[in-house]
N, C-alpha and C positions, 0 to 999 in steps of 0.2 A: 348683760350680754346673752341674757338666757331668751330673752325679747327677739333678739337677732335671730338667735339656732332653733328656736323654739314655736312651730308659725300659730301651734295653737295660744302662748303666747305672746304674741305678737296679735292676737287678732284680739285679746285679753285687753292689753294696753294701749292700744287703737278707742278700743272699745271706753276704757276710765277716762282717758283723754281726752274723749267726746262729749261724759257726762262733765270732768269737771271745766273745760270750756261751759257749756251750757247751763253750768251749774256759777258760773263765774259772770256770764249774762245776766242772770236771775237775780246774782246780785246787787249785780252794777245798779240794772234797772229798779230797782228795789228803795235801795239809797240814794240814788239820783230822787224820788220824790221825798225823801225825808228829810236830807239834809240841806242844811241851805248855803253851804256853799261846798258845792259836791265836786268843785271842777278841781281841787288837787286827789283827789279817794279817784274817782270816776277815770278817768284814758289808763289809770292804771290796773285796774277789775278789766275794761279790754284789751290790753297788753297782756295780761295773764291768759285772758281768756286764747286771745290769738296762740300766746306761745303752747299751751297744751295743745290746740289743734293742729297745730303746727309739730309738734312730737310728734305725739299718734299718728299722724300721714305720715312725715319719716319711716318711721318705722316700719309701716305695713307697706308699706310701698319699699321698705326695703325686704322686705319678706314674696313679696310678688314679682322682685325679682329676680330673688334666687329659687322660687319654687318655677318659672321660666325658665329658669337659666336649667334648672337639672331636668321640664321635660324637653326640652332641646336634647339634650344630653340625649335622653332615650332616644327622640326619637332620631338623631344625628347615628345609632349602630346600627339606619337600613344606610349603605351609602349608592352612592352612582355605582361605584367601582365590584356591588354587585349584581352587577347586570351580566351577562352571558353575553358575548362576543358578539351575539345579532343585533343586540341591543333592542332588544323585545322589553318592556315593561313585565309582560306574563314571565319572563322569564327568573324573576327577582325571587331568589331563597322564600319561601312562605314562611318558614320558622324561622327565621329573625325580623320580619315585620309581624306576622302574632305576637310575640317574644316581646315586640318593642311596644305594639299598641297595647297589649297587657300591663306591660309595668305606667306605659300614661295613662289608663284609666284604672291601674289601681291609688295609683302615687291621689289623679286626683278624687276618687273618692275617698283617702285618707283626710285629702284635704278641706271636703265635703263635709266629713264627718266631726272634724274639727272646730270650723267654722261655725255651722249652723245652728248651732245653737247659742254662740254668742254673737258675731255680730246680726246688725240689722236685716231686714234679710233682702232688702233691695240692693244694698251693699254684699252679701254673701252673693247673690245670685246672678251681680254684677259680674264680680269679680272669678265667679267661678267663668262666665262666659269669656270671657277676656282669654280665660284658659286654651276655648276651645276654638277660637280665633288664633293661634299659632299658625 
């Protein structure tokens, strides 16, 4: 359950699952050449690789959903009702906006520090970019 709760653990688990899936594929290729009758062994290795990949993706996607939800909660602290009666956006309380933005940027910075050294760089950039598309 800690894999679902802690972002760093989710990234490590995702990476481990990808590694095991890749290694299962390598075993598949290696034994495909060496076995005389690989038909019984090889499909199961491909299933194992696929299952590892799916499990890692599932947990990491859950973590991404959870983090996006948290960022939305920070942003929801600023509501339309906070506008003054004249309806001008310039009259939003700047303290609330500043506070919400600080929370969002701090949260993204924390996730960035937790994931930067664990995830492959291309995946790390893609996921951090997804947060900015909120």
